[in-house]
Every structure is written in C-alpha cells, then in structure tokens.
VOTIFI-370955 format. One line per 8 residues: their letters; for each residue x, z, y of C-alpha. Coordinates in Angstrom, 3 decimals, always signed. Example, Ala and Ser with C-alpha at 12.3 -4.5 7.8 and 13.67 -1.06 7.14 Angstrom:
as	+12.300 +7.800 -4.500; +13.670 +7.140 -1.060;
//
This chain:
mghsqwld	+38.659 +136.338 +75.685; +39.051 +140.431 +74.997; +42.800 +139.516 +73.365; +44.251 +137.611 +76.386; +42.845 +140.514 +78.588; +44.218 +143.283 +76.306; +47.866 +141.156 +76.711; +47.863 +140.719 +80.009;
segkkgrk	+46.934 +144.661 +80.642; +49.711 +145.687 +77.939; +46.770 +147.217 +76.227; +45.225 +148.536 +78.702; +42.011 +146.765 +78.829; +40.380 +144.110 +76.361; +40.737 +144.551 +72.818; +43.778 +143.599 +70.341;
ldetgmnl	+42.259 +140.895 +67.981; +41.838 +142.276 +64.481; +40.334 +140.157 +61.732; +41.713 +142.282 +59.232; +39.485 +140.723 +55.821; +37.769 +138.343 +57.419; +37.156 +135.132 +56.179; +37.804 +132.822 +58.657;
agavltdl	+39.060 +129.648 +55.834; +39.257 +126.382 +57.763; +39.055 +127.790 +61.166; +40.566 +125.612 +64.148; +42.695 +128.017 +66.338; +45.336 +125.880 +67.677; +47.199 +126.694 +70.878; +45.497 +129.893 +71.337;
nlerahfv	+47.753 +132.751 +72.499; +47.358 +135.312 +69.688; +50.455 +137.127 +70.076; +50.341 +140.761 +68.127; +46.915 +139.454 +66.440; +46.059 +141.488 +63.108; +45.228 +138.878 +60.259; +45.973 +141.739 +57.287;
gttlskan	+44.441 +140.549 +53.903; +42.716 +137.936 +55.977; +41.467 +134.256 +53.962; +43.081 +131.936 +56.110; +43.200 +128.878 +53.690; +43.266 +125.674 +55.763; +42.979 +127.231 +58.845; +44.356 +125.361 +61.450;
fsganlfk	+46.991 +126.905 +63.872; +48.781 +124.403 +65.125; +50.893 +124.879 +68.490; +49.549 +128.227 +68.316; +51.325 +131.628 +69.580; +51.225 +134.209 +66.538; +54.508 +135.545 +68.184; +54.690 +138.946 +66.250;
adfsganl	+51.155 +138.606 +64.068; +50.647 +140.355 +61.147; +49.601 +138.379 +58.397; +50.204 +141.066 +55.258; +48.378 +139.904 +52.363; +46.212 +136.822 +53.863; +45.959 +134.031 +52.393; +47.436 +131.055 +53.928;
dgvnfsga	+47.533 +128.307 +51.426; +47.401 +124.962 +52.846; +47.477 +126.338 +56.356; +48.892 +124.102 +59.422; +51.308 +125.836 +61.403; +53.171 +123.314 +62.603; +54.612 +123.674 +65.863; +53.453 +127.256 +66.296;
dlrgadmg	+55.336 +130.369 +67.346; +55.236 +132.865 +64.345; +58.409 +134.485 +65.294; +58.735 +138.319 +64.114; +55.574 +137.631 +62.514; +55.112 +139.489 +59.287; +54.218 +137.066 +56.314; +56.079 +139.183 +53.875;
gvsmrhan	+54.705 +138.312 +50.239; +51.948 +136.166 +51.415; +50.254 +132.924 +49.254; +51.510 +129.804 +51.504; +51.368 +126.835 +48.867; +51.016 +123.676 +50.279; +51.369 +124.833 +54.334; +52.761 +122.798 +56.880;
lsgaklsg	+55.087 +124.673 +59.411; +56.717 +121.818 +60.096; +58.740 +122.191 +63.784; +57.491 +125.991 +63.389; +59.433 +129.110 +64.690; +59.618 +131.991 +61.933; +62.913 +133.254 +63.967; +62.769 +136.952 +62.351;
adlsganl	+59.874 +136.693 +60.550; +58.982 +138.346 +57.596; +58.539 +136.163 +54.844; +60.394 +138.525 +51.987; +58.510 +137.185 +48.416; +55.984 +134.610 +50.429; +54.988 +131.771 +48.210; +55.558 +128.336 +50.219;
qrsnltna	+55.429 +125.670 +46.942; +55.217 +122.261 +47.881; +54.798 +123.545 +51.713; +56.203 +121.329 +54.906; +58.617 +123.032 +56.207; +60.377 +120.228 +57.969; +62.125 +121.534 +60.913; +61.471 +124.837 +60.871;
dftdadli	+63.640 +127.226 +62.579; +63.949 +130.661 +59.932; +67.093 +131.840 +61.853; +67.306 +135.354 +61.050; +63.948 +135.521 +58.498; +64.092 +137.396 +55.438; +63.419 +134.699 +52.878; +64.632 +137.807 +50.614;
aadltdtt	+62.414 +136.410 +47.234; +60.530 +133.225 +48.732; +59.708 +130.673 +46.639; +60.043 +127.568 +48.256; +60.130 +125.305 +45.255; +59.033 +121.571 +45.772; +59.279 +122.130 +49.830; +60.204 +119.533 +52.263;
qagmllag	+62.861 +121.218 +53.726; +64.690 +118.131 +56.043; +66.361 +119.829 +59.153; +64.839 +123.631 +58.115; +67.810 +125.591 +60.096; +68.315 +129.118 +58.196; +71.557 +130.443 +60.324; +71.304 +134.144 +59.700;
akladtrg	+68.365 +134.096 +57.454; +68.525 +136.478 +54.527; +68.292 +134.369 +51.030; +69.218 +136.488 +48.174; +66.677 +135.289 +45.396; +65.015 +132.696 +47.582; +63.598 +130.237 +45.132; +63.476 +126.576 +45.378;
ltga	+66.186 +126.313 +48.438; +67.873 +123.041 +48.661; +71.215 +121.901 +50.235; +71.741 +125.504 +52.212;
//
C-alpha cells in the first residue's frame, strides 16, 4: 500500500493517503495504519475504523455520522467542527485531538480518552460518557457534559 510505504520512508517513497472530498460511506477500514491520512470534506458516514491507527489524521469538514471508531488511535487528529452523531468512540484514544465545535450527539464515548483534547463548544448531548477521561481537556462551552 502506498501510504504504508510513505510512512515507513518518512515521505520519501509511496504516497500519503488523501481521500479529500471522496464518498467512503460504509467503508470498512478496520485495523489499518492510516496515520496522518487526509479525509478533508470526505463522507465517511457509517464507516468502520475500529482498531485503526489514525494518529494526526485530518477529518476537517468530514461527515462522520454513525462512524465506528471503537478502539481507534485518533491522538492529535483534526476533527474540529465535524458532524459525528451516533458514532461509536468506545475505548478510542483522542488525546490531544481537536474536536472543537464537533457534534457528537447520541454517540458512545464509553472509556474514550480525551486527555488534553480540545472540546470547546462541542456538543455531547445524549452521549454515553461512562469512564471517559478528560484530564487537561479544554471544555469551555461544551454542551451535554455530565459529571465533569
């Protein structure tokens, strides 16, 4: 795969995965190394990324409604302003991620790690929040947060 080669060679060989503006609704991308991939403006509704490495991936402007990120590594990912309603982020690692202004209504955030993440003005209304880690997270104007 060109993206793996690009990662292994530190950008000297292969090709960085760039799915900008594509429609990947329902795609199954489980357990893949998609570190630093670009999904800008991509439709990923109901896609399955469970267990995937999405470290520093860019999801700016993407539609992530119903996506499965369970157990995924999303540390440092750019998800600011995305629509991620009804998503599964159970056990996901989101430390340092930008979720400012993101809509996570009715999502499963059980045991998700948001350490040092930016959740400013994010909407967590009607989400499952058991075991969620929020140490150092930016929470100004975050809606729907329970027990923080």
